[in-house]
C-alpha positions as CSV (number, residue, x, y, z in Angstrom):
1,X,-7.0,-2.3,-4.5
2,X,-6.9,-5.6,-6.4
3,X,-9.8,-7.8,-7.4
4,X,-9.4,-11.5,-7.4
5,X,-12.0,-14.0,-8.7
6,X,-11.9,-17.0,-6.3
7,X,-14.1,-19.6,-4.7
8,X,-17.3,-18.4,-6.4
9,X,-16.9,-14.7,-5.5
10,X,-14.7,-11.7,-5.9
11,X,-12.2,-10.8,-3.2
12,X,-10.6,-7.4,-2.9
13,X,-7.4,-6.8,-1.1
14,X,-4.7,-4.1,-0.7
15,X,-1.0,-4.5,-0.5
16,X,1.3,-2.1,1.2
17,X,5.1,-2.1,1.8
18,X,7.9,-3.7,-0.1
19,X,7.1,-6.9,-2.0
20,X,10.3,-8.5,-0.7
21,X,9.3,-7.7,2.9
22,X,8.1,-10.4,5.4
23,X,4.4,-10.9,4.7
24,X,1.8,-10.1,7.3
25,X,-1.9,-11.0,6.6
26,X,-4.4,-8.7,8.3
27,X,-7.8,-10.2,9.0
28,X,-10.5,-7.8,10.1
29,X,-13.5,-8.7,12.3
30,X,-17.3,-8.3,12.0
31,X,-18.8,-6.1,10.8
32,X,-15.8,-4.1,9.3
33,X,-13.4,-4.2,6.4
34,X,-9.7,-3.9,5.7
35,X,-9.6,-0.2,6.6
36,X,-10.1,-1.1,10.3
37,X,-6.3,-1.9,10.1
38,X,-5.3,1.5,8.7
39,X,-3.0,2.5,11.5
40,X,-1.3,-0.9,11.5
41,X,-1.0,-1.1,7.8
42,X,0.9,2.2,7.7
43,X,3.2,1.3,10.6
44,X,4.1,-2.1,9.3
45,X,4.7,-1.0,5.7
46,X,6.9,1.9,7.0
47,X,8.9,-0.8,8.9
48,X,9.5,-2.9,5.8
49,X,6.8,-5.5,6.1
50,X,4.6,-6.6,3.1
51,X,1.1,-6.0,4.4
52,X,-1.8,-7.9,2.8
53,X,-5.2,-6.6,3.9
54,X,-8.2,-8.3,2.3
55,X,-11.9,-7.6,2.6
56,X,-13.5,-10.8,3.8
57,X,-16.3,-12.1,1.5
58,X,-19.5,-10.2,2.4
59,X,-17.6,-7.2,3.7
60,X,-16.1,-4.1,2.1
61,X,-15.7,-4.4,-1.6
62,X,-15.5,-8.1,-1.7
63,X,-18.5,-10.0,-3.1
64,X,-21.6,-10.5,-0.9
65,X,-22.7,-14.1,-0.6
66,X,-26.0,-14.7,1.2
67,X,-26.8,-17.7,3.3
68,X,-24.1,-19.1,5.5
69,X,-20.3,-18.4,5.3
70,X,-18.5,-21.1,7.3
71,X,-15.1,-20.2,8.7
72,X,-13.3,-22.7,6.5
73,X,-14.6,-20.8,3.5
74,X,-13.2,-17.6,4.8
75,X,-9.9,-19.4,5.4
76,X,-9.9,-20.8,1.8
77,X,-10.5,-17.3,0.5
78,X,-7.4,-16.0,2.4
79,X,-5.3,-18.9,1.0
80,X,-6.5,-17.9,-2.5
81,X,-5.2,-14.4,-1.9
82,X,-1.8,-15.7,-0.7
83,X,-1.6,-18.1,-3.6
84,X,-2.4,-15.3,-6.0
85,X,0.5,-13.3,-4.6
86,X,2.9,-16.3,-4.5
87,X,3.1,-16.0,-0.7
88,X,3.9,-19.3,0.9
89,X,3.3,-18.4,4.5
90,X,2.6,-15.3,6.5
91,X,2.2,-14.0,10.0
92,X,-1.6,-13.8,10.4
93,X,-3.1,-11.0,12.5
94,X,-6.8,-11.2,13.3
95,X,-9.1,-9.3,15.6
96,X,-12.3,-10.7,17.1
97,X,-14.0,-12.8,14.4
98,X,-10.8,-12.3,12.3
99,X,-8.8,-13.9,15.1
100,X,-11.1,-16.9,14.9
101,X,-10.6,-17.1,11.2
102,X,-6.8,-16.9,11.8
103,X,-7.3,-19.9,14.1
104,X,-9.2,-21.7,11.3
105,X,-6.2,-21.0,9.0
106,X,-3.9,-22.6,11.5
107,X,-6.3,-25.6,11.7
108,X,-7.0,-26.1,8.0
109,X,-3.8,-24.7,6.4
110,X,-1.1,-25.0,9.1
111,X,1.9,-24.8,6.8
112,X,0.8,-21.3,5.6
113,X,1.0,-19.7,9.1
114,X,4.3,-18.3,10.1
115,X,3.0,-16.7,13.3
116,X,-0.2,-15.6,14.9
117,X,-1.4,-12.3,16.4
118,X,-4.8,-12.9,18.1
119,X,-6.5,-9.7,19.2
120,X,-9.6,-9.7,21.4
121,X,-10.8,-13.1,20.3
122,X,-11.8,-16.5,21.7
123,X,-11.0,-20.0,20.7
124,X,-14.1,-21.5,22.4
125,X,-17.0,-23.0,20.3
126,X,-20.3,-21.1,20.5
127,X,-22.7,-22.1,23.2
128,X,-26.2,-23.1,22.4
129,X,-27.4,-19.7,23.7
130,X,-24.7,-18.0,21.6
131,X,-25.7,-19.9,18.5
132,X,-29.3,-18.8,19.0
133,X,-28.2,-15.2,19.5
134,X,-26.0,-15.2,16.4
135,X,-28.8,-16.5,14.2
136,X,-31.3,-14.1,15.6
137,X,-28.9,-11.2,15.1
138,X,-28.4,-12.3,11.5
139,X,-32.2,-12.1,10.9
140,X,-32.3,-8.7,12.6
141,X,-29.6,-7.3,10.4
142,X,-31.5,-8.3,7.3
143,X,-34.8,-7.0,8.6
144,X,-33.6,-3.8,10.1
145,X,-30.3,-2.9,8.3
146,X,-27.1,-2.2,10.1
147,X,-28.1,1.1,11.7
148,X,-29.8,-0.2,14.9
149,X,-27.1,-2.7,15.4
150,X,-24.4,0.0,15.1
151,X,-26.2,2.1,17.7
152,X,-26.5,-0.9,20.0
153,X,-22.8,-2.1,19.9
154,X,-20.7,1.1,19.4
155,X,-20.0,1.3,23.1
156,X,-19.0,-2.3,23.2
157,X,-16.8,-2.3,20.2
158,X,-15.0,0.7,21.8
159,X,-14.6,1.3,25.4
160,X,-17.5,3.6,26.3
161,X,-15.2,6.5,27.3
162,X,-13.5,6.3,23.9
163,X,-16.8,6.8,22.0
164,X,-16.6,10.4,23.2
165,X,-12.9,10.9,23.9
166,X,-11.8,9.6,20.5
167,X,-14.4,10.9,18.0
168,X,-12.3,9.9,14.9
169,X,-12.0,6.3,16.1
170,X,-15.8,6.3,16.9
171,X,-16.6,7.7,13.5
172,X,-14.4,5.1,11.7
173,X,-16.0,2.2,13.6
174,X,-19.5,3.5,13.3
175,X,-19.2,4.2,9.6
176,X,-17.7,0.8,8.8
177,X,-20.6,-0.9,10.7
178,X,-23.3,1.1,8.9
179,X,-21.6,0.6,5.5
180,X,-21.5,-3.2,5.7
181,X,-24.0,-5.2,3.6
182,X,-26.5,-6.9,6.0
183,X,-26.6,-10.1,3.8
184,X,-22.8,-10.5,4.1
185,X,-22.8,-9.8,7.8
186,X,-25.7,-12.2,8.4
187,X,-23.9,-15.0,6.5
188,X,-20.8,-14.6,8.6
189,X,-22.8,-14.6,11.8
190,X,-24.5,-17.8,10.8
191,X,-21.1,-19.3,10.0
192,X,-19.7,-18.0,13.3
193,X,-22.5,-19.8,15.2
194,X,-21.2,-23.1,13.9
195,X,-17.5,-22.6,14.4
196,X,-15.5,-25.5,15.8
197,X,-13.5,-25.6,19.0
198,X,-10.1,-24.1,18.3
199,X,-8.6,-24.9,21.7
200,X,-7.0,-28.2,20.7
201,X,-5.5,-26.5,17.6
202,X,-4.0,-23.7,19.8
203,X,-2.8,-26.2,22.4
204,X,-0.8,-27.9,19.6
205,X,0.4,-24.6,18.1
206,X,4.1,-24.5,17.4
207,X,4.4,-21.1,15.8
208,X,5.0,-17.9,17.6
209,X,1.9,-16.3,19.0
210,X,1.0,-12.8,20.4
211,X,-2.2,-12.4,22.3
212,X,-3.5,-8.8,22.6
213,X,-6.5,-7.5,24.4
214,X,-8.0,-4.2,25.4
215,X,-8.0,-3.8,29.2
216,X,-11.7,-2.8,29.1
217,X,-13.0,-5.3,26.4
218,X,-16.4,-6.5,27.4
219,X,-16.8,-9.0,24.6
220,X,-13.5,-10.9,25.3
221,X,-12.3,-9.7,28.7
222,X,-8.7,-9.8,29.9
223,X,-9.5,-13.1,31.8
224,X,-10.4,-14.8,28.5
225,X,-7.2,-13.5,26.9
226,X,-5.2,-14.8,29.8
227,X,-6.8,-18.2,29.2
228,X,-5.9,-18.1,25.6
229,X,-2.4,-17.1,26.4
230,X,-2.1,-20.0,28.8
231,X,-3.4,-22.3,26.1
232,X,-0.8,-21.5,23.5
233,X,2.7,-22.7,24.3
234,X,5.3,-19.9,24.4
235,X,2.8,-17.2,23.6
236,X,3.1,-13.6,24.8
237,X,0.2,-11.6,26.3
238,X,-0.1,-7.8,25.9
239,X,-2.9,-5.9,27.6
240,X,-3.6,-2.5,26.0
241,X,-4.7,0.1,28.6
242,X,-7.6,2.5,27.9
243,X,-9.0,0.3,25.1
244,X,-12.0,-1.9,24.6
245,X,-12.6,-4.5,21.9
246,X,-10.6,-2.8,19.1
247,X,-7.3,-1.7,20.7
248,X,-5.7,-1.3,17.3
249,X,-8.2,1.6,16.6
250,X,-8.5,2.9,20.1
251,X,-4.7,2.9,21.0
252,X,-2.9,2.4,17.8
253,X,0.5,3.5,19.1
254,X,0.5,1.0,21.9
255,X,-0.9,-1.8,19.7
256,X,1.7,-1.1,16.9
257,X,4.5,-1.2,19.5
258,X,3.5,-4.6,20.6
259,X,3.0,-5.8,17.1
260,X,6.3,-4.6,15.8
261,X,8.2,-5.9,18.8
262,X,6.6,-9.3,18.2
263,X,7.3,-9.3,14.5
264,X,10.9,-8.1,15.1
265,X,11.5,-11.2,17.2
266,X,10.5,-13.7,14.5
């Protein structure tokens, strides 16, 4: 674990695998931290990739900043980590909100993105109803803490059948949600409410892209992933069976196969 003072906060990140290996930047979603990628980090490092797994500001061991965290701030933080490690460009792998931050990296720092892996995410801007929901949820997290939220969304983060069938996965996801600082999560939700439309960025994308989705994802269903795949020229779509919103946790072997096959083709 490495601390880095950058952009007015402290960012923590882990590195795994050989320093000379092709760099892969893993961007977790809300409300998690870098350990959400544990199965992917191990598989990639064992295959010779240099895995860089940061905690986004407000999450994990990175500094908590209240208020609003816009997506361009998250992107600038990730660039600070890459700069600190003398990494010019990397394949960027993001899930859910992390996928949207990966899109922001492509928008604001296009020369730093070697390839994209977009898991269970959406390029669309938030609707007015969605903005209201994000802001109200942010206030709820501060008022109630993370526990009621975790209870409410566990069977949406994971496919409902995996909550019972995969107790270790459920324990990981539930524990990460409950351990997140409400202020940091609220700031991210407020920023997420104001995210731009990434569809033009993806339509102009000229780097290799893998789109992954859990077959039973209720937040970003397969139909949305198909639309994202159709938007990005030359992209590949992989649907992970028996998984919901977090296929990398629910079906790590299948997710890792798709990820390694994609990376091997670059």
